[in-house]
C-alpha positions in Angstrom: 79.5 117.2 171.2 83.7 117.2 171.4 83.3 113.5 170.8 80.5 113.9 167.9 83.6 116.4 166.6 86.1 113.8 167.0 84.2 110.7 165.7 83.1 113.4 162.2 86.5 113.9 162.1 88.1 110.3 162.2 84.9 109.4 160.1 85.5 111.7 157.4 89.8 111.2 157.7 88.5 108.1 157.2 86.8 108.7 154.0 89.8 110.8 152.7 91.9 108.0 153.8 89.7 104.9 151.0 89.7 107.9 148.6 93.4 108.1 148.2 93.9 104.7 148.6 91.6 104.4 145.4 93.8 107.1 143.7 96.9 104.8 144.6 96.0 101.5 143.9 94.7 103.8 140.5 98.5 104.9 139.6 100.0 102.1 140.3 97.9 100.1 138.3 98.9 102.9 135.2 102.0 102.7 136.2 102.7 99.2 135.6 101.2 99.6 131.9 103.5 102.4 131.6 106.2 99.7 132.2 104.8 97.3 130.1 103.9 99.8 127.3 107.6 100.5 127.2 108.3 96.8 126.9 106.7 96.4 124.8 107.7 98.9 122.8 111.5 98.3 123.5 111.2 95.3 122.1 111.7 94.8 118.0 108.8 93.5 116.3 110.3 93.6 113.6 112.8 90.1 114.5 109.6 87.6 115.2 108.2 85.6 112.5 104.8 86.7 110.9 102.5 83.6 110.9 101.9 83.8 106.5 102.5 81.5 104.7 105.4 81.0 101.9 103.6 81.3 99.4 102.1 84.9 100.1 105.7 85.9 100.5 106.5 87.8 97.3 102.8 89.4 97.9 103.9 90.5 101.1 107.4 91.7 100.3 105.4 93.6 96.8 102.9 95.1 99.4 105.4 96.6 101.9 107.5 98.4 98.9 104.2 100.3 98.0 103.5 101.1 101.5 107.2 102.7 101.9 106.3 104.2 98.7 103.2 105.4 99.5 104.9 107.0 103.0 107.9 108.7 101.0 105.1 110.5 98.7 102.7 110.8 101.5 103.9 114.0 102.8 103.3 116.0 98.8 99.7 114.5 98.3 98.7 115.8 101.9 100.4 119.5 100.0 98.6 118.8 96.6 95.5 118.4 99.8 95.7 121.2 101.3 96.8 123.6 97.8 92.8 122.9 96.8 91.2 125.6 98.7 93.4 127.7 96.8 92.5 126.8 92.8 90.7 129.5 92.8 92.4 132.2 94.0 95.6 131.1 92.0 94.1 131.0 88.8 92.3 134.2 89.4 95.8 135.5 89.8 97.4 133.4 86.3 94.3 135.2 84.7 94.9 138.6 86.2 98.8 137.9 84.9 97.8 136.6 81.3 95.7 139.7 81.6 98.6 142.0 82.3 101.1 140.2 79.7 98.6 140.5 77.3 98.4 144.6 77.6 102.4 144.6 77.6 102.4 142.6 74.2 100.2 144.9 72.9 102.1 148.1 73.9 105.2 146.0 73.3 103.4 146.2 69.5 102.9 149.5 68.9 106.3 150.5 70.2 108.3 148.3 67.7 105.2 150.1 65.1 106.8 153.8 66.0 109.9 152.4 65.8 109.8 151.1 62.8 108.5 154.5 61.6 110.9 156.0 63.1 113.5 154.4 61.5 111.7 155.1 58.0 111.8 158.8 58.6 115.5 158.6 59.5 116.7 157.4 56.4 
């Protein structure tokens, strides 16, 4: 029974060792890929020549200008899009404010009439 126990123990240790070696190989591959990716990211891509025919260079410059403009305005466009669900609430608030303003105008007109009548009575 002792021999069987030690045999099973060596078997499980061997299996665990094989699993650990597989995991180690996988992690080494991931690290190699990470190093290669870092090297590629550190290398400036803009210094490489683009395989574009000379007749299209002007168009590419215009396209890049448009792309830069788009990127600069992207945040404001996204903010506009985010505010679309709030438009009905904003319209309701504006309608409420307009109604309050109209009431204040009516009250002001009535007050003006009272002031004018009071002036005439004072003369």
